[in-house]
N, C-alpha and C positions, 0 to 999 in steps of 0.2 A: 504494500500500500504506500502511496505517495503522501508523506506527512507534511510536505512543505507548507500548504495552506493552513493545516492544523497548527503548525508551529508558529506561523505568523499570527494567527488568532491568539494563541497563548501568549506570545510575546507582547501583543497589544494589551491584553487583559492584565498582564503583569504591571504595565505602566498606568493603566486606568481600569480598575477592576469592574467598574460599572458603566463603561462606555456603551452607548447604544449601538446595536448592530447596524442601524442605518448610517450612523456616523462612521463606523469602522468600515462598512462596505464601500463607502466613497473613498476612503483612504487606500483600501486594498484593491479597488476596482473590481469588485465582485458583487453579486446580488446579496442583499441582506438575508434572504431566505436560505442561501447557501451557508452563510456563517452560522445562522441559528441552527440549521440542521446538523452541521458539523459539531458545534458546541454540545448540542443535545446528545449526539452519538457518543462523544467523549465522556460526558457525564454518565450516560446510561451504561457504557462499557466500563465505567469506574477507573478510567485512566487519567482523570483530572479531578481535582477538588480544590477548594479555596478556604482560606482562614482569615479572620479579622481579630485583632487583639490590641489591647492598650499597653503602652510602654511608659511607665512613670519616669519622669526626669528629675534629678539625675538617676539613672538606672542603679548605680552602685549603692545608693542610699535605700533602695527598696528591695532589691533582689540580687542574689548571688547565684552563679551557675558553676557547674562542675561537669567534666567529662569523666565517666566512670567505666572502667574495664571490669567485666565480670567473668569469672571462670565457673563452669557448671559441671556437676557430676555427669558421667556418661549416661546418655539417654534421657536426661532431665531438661534439656534446653527448652523444648517447646512448652513444657509445664511452667517453667520460670517465665518465659515470654508472656504466657497467658496472664500471669499475675502482674507483671510489670506494666503491660499495656493498659491495665485498668487504673493505674496510679496517675492522679492528676498532676503531681509534681514532676513526673517524668515526661519530658517533651518528646524524646525520640528513643527508639529501641532498634538497634542494628545488629545483625549477625556479622561476624568478622572472621578473617583468616588470622593465622598466627597463634600467639600464646594465650590469647583470651578467646572466649566464645561469644560475648556480647559487649556492645559499646552503647552507653546510655548518655543522654544529655538531661541533667537534673537541675532543678531550681528550688530555692527556698529563700525566705526573707532574712538574709544575714548568714555569715560564715558559720556561726555556732549552730544555727538551725539546720543548715545544709549538712554539716558534718554529722549532726545527730540523726537526721533523716536517713542518710546513707548507712550509718552504723546500726540504727535501731530498726529500720524498716527493710532496706534493700538486702543487706548482708544476712538478715535473719530468715530470708525466704528459703524454704526447704529445697535443697539441691544446689544452692550457691556455695561454692567451695573457696572462693577468693575474690578479692576486690582491690582495685588500685584506683585512686582518685587523683584527678588533675584539676585543680581549681583554676577557673577562668579569670584572667585579669581584665581582658577587654575583647570585645568582638568587633573585628574590623569589617567583616562582611558575612551576612548569613542569608537565609532564604529570601526575606523581603528585599534585600539589596542585590541579590544575584539575578541575572537576567538571561533568558534564552538567547536573545539577540538575533532573531530571524527577520527583523524589519530593516529596511534601509534607513539611513540617517534621516532622510526626508520623511519617511513614514513614521518613524519614532517621534520626530519633532511634531508632526501633525497630531499624533495621539496625545502627546503630553500637553498640547494646547487645549485639549478637551477636559483636562483635570481642573476642577474648580480651585481658584486661588482666594483664600480668605481675605476679606477687606479689613479685618480686625483680629486681634489676638483672641483665641477661643480657649478658655481654661477647661481642664478636665472636670466633669461634673457627673452626678448620678444619672441625669437624663441621657447624656452621651454614652455612658457606660452601659446603660440598658440597651441602647441601639447596638453597641459593639457585641454585647452578649447575644442579641438576636441574630446578628450577622456572623457570629463566631464560626459556625459550621458551613456557611455559604455566603460569601460576600456579595453575590449577585441575587440574593433572595429578593423576590418581588416586594415592593413597598407595601402592598396590601397585606401580605403575610406578616411583615414586621409590625404594621399598624395594629393588627389584631392581637399580637403578642404583647406589645408595650402599652396599648390602650390610649394612644394619642391620635390626633387627627392625621389624615393622610398627608396634608400639606406640611404639618410640623415634622413628621417622620421624613418626608422627602428632603426638606431643608436640612434636617439634622444629619442625614446620610451624606448629603452633598458637602456639608461642613467637615465631616470626618475625613473626607478624601484629601483635605488640604492641611490638616493639623499635624504637628510634629510628634505628638504623643500617641497617635493611632497608626497601626501597621497592618498591612495585608500581605498575604502571599498566595501565589497560585502554584500549586504543586502538580506534578505529573508522575505517573508510573513510568519512570525513565527507561526501564528495561523493556517496556512495551512500545516505546516511542523512538527506538533507534540507538539507545545507549546500552552497551553490554554490561557495564559494571560501574561501581563507584570505588574510588581509592582515597586513602588518607595518607598524607605525608606528615611526619613529625620531625621538625627541623630544630637544629640548634643554631641560633643566630646571635652574633656578637651585637651588643647594644648600638655601637656606632652605625651599623648597617641595617638596623631593624626596620626603620621607616622605608628605606629603599626596597628591601626585600618584601615587605608587606605590600608596597605599591605594585611590585611585579607579580606577586602571587594573586592579588585581587584582579589583575588584568588577564590572567590565564583563561583560555576558553572553558566555559562551563564550570568555573569554580563555584562551589556551593557554600563553602564556609572557610573563613580565615579568622583565627583567634589566637591571642597570646595567652599562654598558660604558665603555671609555675611548675618547674621540674627540669629534668635533664634536657628534654626538648622544651623549647619555650615558644614555638610557633607551630600551629597546626593548620593544614589546608586539606580541604575535601574537594574532589573533582569527579565529575561524570566523564566516562570515557567510552568512545565507540568500540574500542577493543583494548586488551590489556597492554598492548605495545605502546599506547599513548602515555602510560606512566613513565616509561623510559624517556620519552621525548620531553615530558614535563621536567623530570629530574635533570636532563642534559641542559635545558634552557636555564634552569635555576643555577646550576653549578658552573655553567659557562659564564654567566653574568656575575656570580658571587662564589668564587672558588672556596672561600673560607666557610661557607655554609655547610654544616654536616647534616646528613640524613640519618636521624637516630633510629627511625623505624618507618615501615610502610605497611599498610594493610589494604586488603581488598574487602569490600562490603558486598557480599553476594546477595543479601536479602535485607530489606527494610521491613520491620514489623510495625513500627509506629513512627510517624513524622509530624511534629508540631500538633499533637493531640489527635491526629487521624490514624486509626488503626488499619493496617493493610493485611490482606490474607496471605496465604502461603505462596501465591503466585505474584505478589507485589501489587495487587489491585486493591482499590479502596474498599473498606468493609464498613466502618462506622466511625463516628466522632465521639471521643471521650471528653474533650475539653481540657483546659489548662487551669492550674491554680496559681 
């Protein structure tokens, strides 16, 4: 199947998640019904899903994050996955290659709470035989910031011009958080559905959603079942970078094709990058580019992620297709 138009639609929705199909059709020079039909097919096939969430500022004062490696007893991995995916503090659950079985992204309000949650809840799950925690210092790029990039520069510019620009500063409030909660599992949910849930007028809900698209404390992400859309695998590189070169290396990592995550962590490796790949050979090319530009950068470890079980609150089935939404705490 030719995914080019599908990937263009997804790239556009990443830039403006509520762009009308009529506006997008004019930008892509196709019929609105074609876009609607393709989007519906991707949703029905469970290869695309969307999320909306609030990000308090500054993040460090409200929430801490950790990357956690878990080892599992033989034959217990799926049972452990079933428990982990139901946890609201666990953003993502990934199966990995190498010396660990699972890789998690976990959050909690503060370092002590995060450490306690990992020790009291995660490591106490039956079948977990070991854990290694990497506390996150800062996230330089993640799902909401990463882009598929299948639009031309001109098309991307036209899509961005459809994003509402606030004319005043809009503070976070309960009314907006109610809208975010209603949109958490589907950023393109119809206004009428949201209105019935929050109990406000259609016009008020419509204005509120439009405002959310332009505020700095609201985020959205459009995810895909990448291994059903032309990418064979996901890889993670754990790098050791000297501080004088850190900013330059971060800039290069975040510009790599289909980078999904770049974060600074505390440990032997202090920079982590995650990448989608068309095939496993692309990992060698990524490493060559990095080490050619920065010979002093050390690759501490490299992983392959053959399966994603949960991504930003959305649970995936054994084939990597969307199953259901758990939500985030």
